[in-house]
C-alpha positions in Angstrom: 12.5 -53.5 23.3 10.3 -51.4 21.0 9.0 -52.9 17.7 9.8 -51.0 14.6 6.2 -50.0 14.2 6.3 -48.4 17.7 9.3 -46.5 16.9 7.9 -45.4 13.5 4.9 -44.1 15.3 7.0 -42.1 17.6 9.0 -40.5 14.8 5.8 -39.6 13.1 4.3 -38.1 16.0 7.6 -36.2 16.8 7.5 -34.9 13.3 3.9 -33.8 13.5 4.6 -31.9 16.6 7.3 -29.7 15.4 6.8 -26.0 16.0 6.6 -25.2 12.2 3.5 -23.1 12.3 5.7 -19.9 12.3 6.1 -16.8 10.3 6.7 -16.2 7.5 4.6 -19.0 6.1 6.4 -18.8 2.8 9.4 -20.2 4.6 7.7 -23.0 7.0 4.9 -24.1 4.8 7.1 -25.8 2.2 9.0 -27.5 5.2 5.8 -28.8 6.7 4.7 -29.9 3.1 7.9 -31.8 2.6 7.7 -33.5 5.9 4.2 -34.5 5.4 5.2 -36.3 2.2 6.0 -39.4 4.3 8.5 -42.1 3.5 9.9 -45.0 5.5 11.5 -42.8 8.0 14.3 -45.7 7.9 17.0 -43.3 9.4 15.3 -42.0 12.4 14.0 -45.7 13.1 17.5 -47.0 12.7 18.8 -44.5 15.3 16.1 -45.3 17.7 16.8 -48.9 17.3 20.6 -48.5 17.8 19.7 -46.5 21.1 17.2 -49.2 22.1 19.7 -51.9 21.9 21.4 -50.5 25.0 18.5 -48.2 26.8 15.1 -49.2 27.4 13.8 -45.6 27.2 14.3 -44.2 23.5 12.7 -40.8 24.1 16.3 -39.1 25.0 17.2 -39.9 21.5 13.9 -39.0 19.8 14.8 -35.4 18.7 18.3 -36.2 17.3 16.4 -39.0 15.2 14.0 -36.3 13.9 16.9 -34.0 13.3 18.4 -36.7 11.0 14.9 -37.2 9.2 14.6 -33.4 8.6 18.1 -33.4 7.4 17.5 -36.1 4.9 14.4 -34.4 3.6 16.5 -31.2 3.1 18.8 -33.3 1.1 16.0 -34.6 -1.1 14.5 -31.0 -1.4 17.8 -29.8 -2.9 18.5 -32.9 -5.1 14.9 -32.3 -6.7 15.9 -28.8 -7.3 19.1 -29.6 -9.0 17.5 -32.5 -11.0 14.6 -30.4 -12.0 12.5 -33.3 -10.8 8.6 -32.8 -11.2 7.3 -35.4 -8.5 8.5 -36.8 -5.1 6.6 -39.5 -3.5 3.5 -38.9 -5.8 3.6 -35.1 -5.0 4.9 -31.9 -6.8 8.3 -31.0 -5.7 8.6 -27.9 -3.8 10.4 -25.8 -6.5 7.6 -26.7 -8.8 4.7 -26.0 -6.2 6.5 -22.9 -5.0 9.6 -21.5 -6.9 13.2 -22.2 -6.9 14.0 -19.4 -4.4 11.5 -20.9 -2.0 13.2 -24.5 -2.4 16.6 -22.9 -1.6 15.8 -21.0 1.3 13.3 -23.6 2.8 15.9 -26.3 2.3 18.5 -24.1 4.1 16.3 -23.6 6.9 15.7 -27.4 7.2 19.5 -27.8 7.5 19.8 -25.4 10.3 16.8 -27.1 11.8 18.3 -30.5 11.6 21.3 -29.2 13.7 19.2 -27.7 16.2 17.3 -30.9 16.8 20.3 -33.1 16.6 21.7 -31.0 19.4 18.9 -31.8 21.6 20.8 -34.8 23.1 22.5 -35.3 26.5 25.1 -32.6 27.0 27.9 -35.1 27.6 27.1 -36.8 24.3 26.5 -33.8 22.2 30.3 -33.1 21.0 30.6 -36.8 19.6 27.2 -37.0 18.2 27.7 -33.6 16.5 31.0 -34.8 15.3 29.3 -37.7 13.6 26.6 -35.7 11.9 28.8 -33.0 10.6 31.3 -35.3 9.1 28.1 -37.1 7.7 26.8 -34.0 6.3 29.8 -33.0 4.5 30.4 -36.6 3.0 26.9 -36.4 1.5 27.6 -33.0 -0.1 30.9 -34.6 -1.7 28.8 -37.6 -2.8 26.4 -35.1 -4.6 29.2 -33.3 -6.3 30.7 -36.5 -7.6 27.3 -37.5 -8.9 27.1 -34.2 -10.7 30.6 -34.6 -12.0 29.9 -38.1 -13.3 27.3 -36.6 -15.7 29.8 -35.2 -17.8 32.4 -38.0 -17.7 32.8 -41.2 -19.8 35.4 -42.6 -17.8 33.9 -43.3 -14.4 35.4 -46.5 -12.9 33.5 -48.9 -10.8 35.6 -47.9 -7.8 34.5 -44.2 -8.3 30.9 -45.1 -8.6 31.0 -47.3 -5.2 32.6 -44.3 -3.4 30.0 -42.0 -4.8 27.0 -44.1 -3.6 28.8 -44.6 -0.2 29.1 -41.0 0.2 25.5 -40.0 -1.2 23.5 -42.8 0.3 25.3 -45.2 2.8 26.7 -42.9 5.2 23.6 -41.5 6.4 22.2 -45.0 7.3 25.6 -45.5 9.2 25.6 -42.4 10.9 22.1 -43.1 12.1 23.2 -46.2 13.6 26.4 -44.9 15.1 24.9 -42.0 16.7 21.9 -44.0 18.2 24.5 -46.3 19.8 27.0 -43.6 20.8 24.0 -41.4 22.6 23.2 -44.7 24.5 26.7 -45.0 25.7 27.5 -48.3 23.8 31.0 -49.5 23.5 33.1 -47.8 20.8 33.5 -51.1 19.1 29.9 -51.8 19.0 29.2 -48.1 17.4 31.8 -48.7 14.8 30.4 -52.3 13.8 27.0 -50.8 13.8 28.4 -47.9 11.6 29.8 -50.5 9.0 26.4 -52.4 9.3 24.7 -49.5 8.0 27.3 -48.6 5.3 27.2 -52.2 3.8 23.4 -52.2 4.1 23.2 -48.9 2.1 25.5 -50.1 -0.8 23.8 -53.2 -1.2 20.2 -51.1 -1.2 21.6 -48.7 -3.8 22.9 -51.4 -6.2 19.6 -52.9 -5.8 18.0 -49.7 -6.8 20.2 -49.7 -9.9 19.2 -53.3 -10.7 15.5 -52.5 -10.2 15.6 -49.6 -12.4 16.4 -52.0 -15.3 15.0 -55.3 -14.3 12.3 -54.5 -11.8 8.6 -54.4 -12.0 7.3 -51.2 -12.3 4.3 -51.8 -10.0 6.4 -53.1 -7.3 9.4 -50.6 -7.8 7.2 -47.8 -7.5 8.6 -45.6 -10.6 9.2 -46.0 -14.1 11.6 -48.5 -15.3 14.6 -47.5 -17.4 14.9 -44.0 -16.1 18.7 -44.4 -15.4 19.3 -45.7 -19.0 17.2 -42.8 -20.7 19.5 -40.2 -18.7 22.5 -42.3 -19.3 23.2 -42.2 -15.6 26.5 -43.7 -14.7 25.5 -46.8 -12.7 27.1 -49.8 -11.9 25.3 -51.5 -14.6 26.4 -49.1 -17.4 30.1 -48.8 -16.1 30.5 -52.6 -16.3 28.7 -53.0 -19.7 31.2 -50.5 -21.1 34.0 -52.4 -19.5 33.0 -56.0 -20.2 30.8 -55.9 -23.4 31.8 -57.5 -26.7 33.3 -54.9 -29.2 30.1 -54.9 -31.2 27.8 -54.5 -28.1 30.1 -51.7 -26.6 29.8 -49.7 -30.1 26.0 -50.2 -30.0 26.0 -49.1 -26.4 28.0 -45.9 -27.2 25.6 -45.2 -30.0 22.6 -45.1 -27.8 24.6 -43.0 -25.2 25.4 -40.3 -27.7 22.0 -40.4 -29.4 19.9 -37.2 -29.1 16.8 -38.1 -30.6 15.5 -41.7 -30.3 12.5 -43.7 -29.2 12.8 -44.0 -25.4 11.1 -47.5 -25.2 13.4 -48.7 -28.2 16.5 -47.3 -26.1 15.5 -49.0 -22.9 14.9 -52.4 -24.5 18.0 -52.2 -26.5 20.3 -51.3 -23.7 18.8 -53.8 -21.3 19.5 -56.4 -24.0 23.1 -55.5 -24.0 23.4 -55.6 -20.2 21.8 -59.1 -20.2 24.2 -60.3 -22.8 27.2 -58.8 -21.1 26.0 -60.2 -17.6 26.0 -57.2 -15.7 22.8 -58.1 -14.1 24.5 -61.2 -12.4 27.7 -58.8 -11.5 25.2 -56.5 -9.8 23.6 -59.2 -7.9 26.9 -60.8 -6.8 28.1 -57.4 -5.4 24.7 -56.7 -3.9 24.9 -60.0 -2.2 28.3 -59.5 -1.0 27.6 -56.4 0.7 24.4 -57.7 2.5 26.5 -60.6 3.7 29.1 -58.2 4.9 26.4 -56.0 6.8 25.3 -59.3 8.6 28.9 -60.2 9.5 29.3 -56.7 11.2 26.3 -57.0 12.9 27.7 -60.3 14.3 30.5 -58.2 16.0 28.0 -56.4 18.1 28.7 -57.6 21.6 25.1 -58.1 22.5 22.8 -61.2 22.7 21.7 -62.3 19.2 17.9 -61.9 20.2 18.5 -58.1 20.7 20.1 -57.7 17.3 17.1 -59.6 15.5 15.2 -56.3 14.6 18.2 -55.0 12.8 18.4 -58.1 10.9 14.8 -58.1 10.0 15.1 -54.4 9.0 18.0 -55.5 6.5 15.6 -58.2 5.0 12.9 -55.9 4.5 14.9 -53.1 3.2 16.4 -55.6 0.5 13.0 -57.2 0.0 14.4 -60.5 0.7 12.8 -63.7 2.0 14.0 -65.4 5.4 
């Protein structure tokens, strides 16, 4: 089997060789720019890993894997535009480097290219792969809309939030694994178990992201701590703090949520203290651990020798930053 480093190298070489030196430059240059920003490439690597569980030669699944990475970067491009973000992976966002119209049009073209590359698989498996991919693309849009809706709602429930992050984040990891297994002609029950593995891992990862935004080390986390608090983002932490805090803490938290002009550091410190007193940091870790455990249980159900599944277990360990 290939190592994760070898698969990552294949993905990087494949992306670098995409025929994007086309005219008009105003359309394709931003696409090349976005794809050059790097990232973990976890989704295409997962697809290749799932394929490699059942087939030794992963090259037939390389273009669909690259299609998934192009799609992922398309969603980030449009997310940044919607959020009016300034920076992505340490570089200026496309709508800032160029303009909004360029971001919209180049993003749209990335979406079309993603479907084009995804379709470059075996003819017999293409309908099933495209069905999974199309379903996932629709779900991600649904998750994004929920996220937008939650910005103006003060009654978001934990169940609604979990469903939103499942749609917005988890299903693409799950899709990568299911398509990889499907293209390799894996048993249906294995493909479904791998899908659920990716889904649970994605949920655990997003909950960890919520946790680290409050309690993480900025140098390790890679972005400023407290961003979710400053923008009143409806996270697992905030939802449960409003639900479980004492009346006094809930009233204080509500004041910070309604405050239009406050000291950012003071707000972060005050809200973090309320979270700690309420115990939502423990709730988040418990839920995170539960999803991580369920992910590994799903991987247990894949009908392959344990040694062939070790690389996926290791990816989960690395993604969650856990020790063996």
